BAGURO-590476 format. One record per residue (C-alpha): residue number from 0; x, y, z. Coordinates in steps of 0.2 Angstrom, whole numbers, padded with zeros to 4 digits. Layout:
(node NUM; (X; Y; Z))
...
//
This chain:
(node 0; (0000; 0000; 0000))
(node 1; (0008; 0017; -0005))
(node 2; (0004; 0034; 0001))
(node 3; (0011; 0052; 0001))
(node 4; (0016; 0062; 0016))
(node 5; (0025; 0079; 0016))
(node 6; (0032; 0076; -0001))
(node 7; (0038; 0058; 0002))
(node 8; (0032; 0042; -0005))
(node 9; (0029; 0028; 0008))
(node 10; (0024; 0010; 0008))
(node 11; (0015; -0002; 0020))
(node 12; (0021; -0019; 0013))
(node 13; (0015; -0036; 0018))
(node 14; (0025; -0039; 0034))
(node 15; (0014; -0053; 0042))
(node 16; (0029; -0065; 0042))
(node 17; (0038; -0052; 0054))
(node 18; (0023; -0051; 0065))
(node 19; (0022; -0032; 0063))
(node 20; (0016; -0017; 0053))
(node 21; (0029; -0007; 0045))
(node 22; (0031; 0009; 0035))
(node 23; (0045; 0011; 0022))
(node 24; (0050; 0027; 0013))
(node 25; (0056; 0028; -0005))
(node 26; (0074; 0034; -0006))
(node 27; (0074; 0031; -0025))
(node 28; (0056; 0027; -0031))
(node 29; (0051; 0013; -0035))
(node 30; (0068; 0004; -0033))
(node 31; (0075; 0008; -0016))
(node 32; (0066; 0009; 0001))
(node 33; (0072; 0012; 0019))
(node 34; (0062; 0007; 0035))
(node 35; (0054; 0023; 0042))
(node 36; (0044; 0016; 0057))
(node 37; (0037; 0000; 0064))
(node 38; (0019; 0005; 0068))
(node 39; (0014; -0011; 0078))
(node 40; (0024; -0026; 0084))
(node 41; (0019; -0044; 0089))
(node 42; (0004; -0044; 0078))
(node 43; (-0001; -0055; 0063))
(node 44; (-0008; -0042; 0051))
(node 45; (-0012; -0043; 0032))
(node 46; (-0017; -0030; 0019))
(node 47; (-0014; -0015; 0030))
(node 48; (-0019; 0002; 0023))
(node 49; (-0016; 0020; 0029))
(node 50; (-0024; 0036; 0024))
(node 51; (-0028; 0054; 0030))
(node 52; (-0046; 0058; 0034))
(node 53; (-0054; 0072; 0044))
(node 54; (-0038; 0078; 0052))
(node 55; (-0033; 0060; 0058))
(node 56; (-0022; 0046; 0050))
(node 57; (-0032; 0030; 0049))
(node 58; (-0024; 0012; 0049))
(node 59; (-0036; -0002; 0042))
(node 60; (-0029; -0019; 0045))
(node 61; (-0034; -0037; 0045))
(node 62; (-0028; -0044; 0061))
(node 63; (-0029; -0062; 0068))
(node 64; (-0034; -0060; 0087))
(node 65; (-0025; -0076; 0091))
(node 66; (-0010; -0071; 0082))
(node 67; (-0012; -0086; 0070))
(node 68; (-0009; -0086; 0051))
(node 69; (-0027; -0083; 0046))
(node 70; (-0032; -0065; 0045))
(node 71; (-0047; -0065; 0033))
(node 72; (-0061; -0063; 0045))
(node 73; (-0057; -0048; 0057))
(node 74; (-0056; -0029; 0051))
(node 75; (-0048; -0018; 0064))
(node 76; (-0045; 0001; 0062))
(node 77; (-0034; 0013; 0072))
(node 78; (-0031; 0031; 0072))
(node 79; (-0017; 0044; 0076))
(node 80; (-0013; 0062; 0073))
(node 81; (0003; 0057; 0063))
(node 82; (0007; 0042; 0052))
(node 83; (0023; 0039; 0062))
(node 84; (0015; 0040; 0079))
(node 85; (0022; 0030; 0093))
(node 86; (0005; 0023; 0097))
(node 87; (-0011; 0021; 0088))
(node 88; (-0028; 0022; 0096))
(node 89; (-0039; 0007; 0094))
(node 90; (-0056; 0010; 0087))
(node 91; (-0069; 0006; 0101))
(node 92; (-0079; -0005; 0090))
(node 93; (-0064; -0016; 0085))
(node 94; (-0066; -0028; 0077))
(node 95; (-0077; -0018; 0065))
(node 96; (-0081; -0033; 0054))
(node 97; (-0080; -0051; 0058))
(node 98; (-0085; -0060; 0042))
(node 99; (-0073; -0069; 0030))
(node 100; (-0083; -0064; 0015))
(node 101; (-0082; -0045; 0019))
(node 102; (-0068; -0041; 0031))
(node 103; (-0052; -0043; 0021))
(node 104; (-0045; -0027; 0014))
(node 105; (-0042; -0026; -0005))
(node 106; (-0039; -0008; -0007))
(node 107; (-0046; 0009; -0006))
(node 108; (-0054; 0022; -0018))
(node 109; (-0056; 0040; -0015))
(node 110; (-0069; 0049; -0026))
(node 111; (-0071; 0068; -0021))
(node 112; (-0076; 0067; -0003))
(node 113; (-0081; 0049; -0003))
(node 114; (-0071; 0034; 0003))
(node 115; (-0074; 0017; -0003))
(node 116; (-0066; 0001; 0005))
(node 117; (-0063; -0013; -0007))
(node 118; (-0064; -0030; 0001))
(node 119; (-0059; -0048; -0004))
(node 120; (-0072; -0062; -0003))
(node 121; (-0063; -0078; -0001))
(node 122; (-0071; -0093; -0010))
(node 123; (-0068; -0111; -0008))
(node 124; (-0051; -0116; -0015))
(node 125; (-0049; -0099; -0023))
(node 126; (-0039; -0084; -0016))
(node 127; (-0047; -0068; -0023))
(node 128; (-0063; -0077; -0029))
(node 129; (-0072; -0060; -0028))
(node 130; (-0071; -0042; -0022))
(node 131; (-0083; -0029; -0017))
(node 132; (-0084; -0010; -0016))
(node 133; (-0090; -0004; 0001))
(node 134; (-0095; 0014; 0004))
(node 135; (-0088; 0021; 0020))
(node 136; (-0103; 0030; 0027))
(node 137; (-0096; 0035; 0044))
(node 138; (-0078; 0035; 0050))
(node 139; (-0074; 0044; 0066))
(node 140; (-0066; 0039; 0083))
(node 141; (-0083; 0033; 0090))
(node 142; (-0092; 0025; 0075))
(node 143; (-0089; 0016; 0059))
(node 144; (-0101; 0010; 0045))
(node 145; (-0100; 0005; 0027))
(node 146; (-0112; -0002; 0014))
(node 147; (-0110; -0014; 0000))
(node 148; (-0111; -0005; -0017))
(node 149; (-0105; -0018; -0029))
(node 150; (-0098; -0035; -0031))
(node 151; (-0086; -0040; -0045))
(node 152; (-0082; -0058; -0051))
(node 153; (-0064; -0060; -0057))
(node 154; (-0071; -0065; -0074))
(node 155; (-0077; -0047; -0076))
(node 156; (-0059; -0041; -0078))
(node 157; (-0052; -0048; -0094))
(node 158; (-0059; -0066; -0090))
(node 159; (-0047; -0068; -0076))
(node 160; (-0048; -0082; -0063))
(node 161; (-0045; -0072; -0047))
(node 162; (-0043; -0053; -0042))
(node 163; (-0035; -0047; -0026))
(node 164; (-0033; -0028; -0025))
(node 165; (-0040; -0012; -0032))
(node 166; (-0034; 0005; -0027))
(node 167; (-0038; 0022; -0034))
(node 168; (-0032; 0040; -0030))
(node 169; (-0034; 0055; -0040))
(node 170; (-0031; 0050; -0058))
(node 171; (-0022; 0033; -0055))
(node 172; (-0030; 0017; -0053))
(node 173; (-0021; 0000; -0050))
(node 174; (-0028; -0018; -0048))
(node 175; (-0021; -0035; -0050))
(node 176; (-0029; -0051; -0056))
(node 177; (-0024; -0069; -0061))
(node 178; (-0026; -0074; -0079))
//
């Protein structure tokens, strides 16, 4: 997951094997990166995303509450005043979603003042069997709600077998799929 902050380009890569959530800064984009900050330690988290909204930085992550290697079912969010804060506040409703068909992050879309969370739907025997676009209706330090807008089957994208990620910001959109 890439984001910009104070003129720099940063990345939250998949670091579940390290049991942490990390931010790297591009020193020579897109080839060279340096570790900027470990946001959380001793946590099995996947598909983390970070973005700025209403004067706060928001971290969305799929975290296994038992620290096991399955992180498809629980969506947790945290907030802080700075992307490199030493501590992040846990949303009081965590986990916000407990549902293997809806919780797992697959990207985020910003459209004017609206935010859409893309989620992966795991299907039997297929990673990335479907993804959904969910409109975030309420996101603040007390409440969270989203509503399903549309589901996509991978075959709708160039007749692919699976789709995993969709992200859009300004005039750039990226997605991946298995042909």
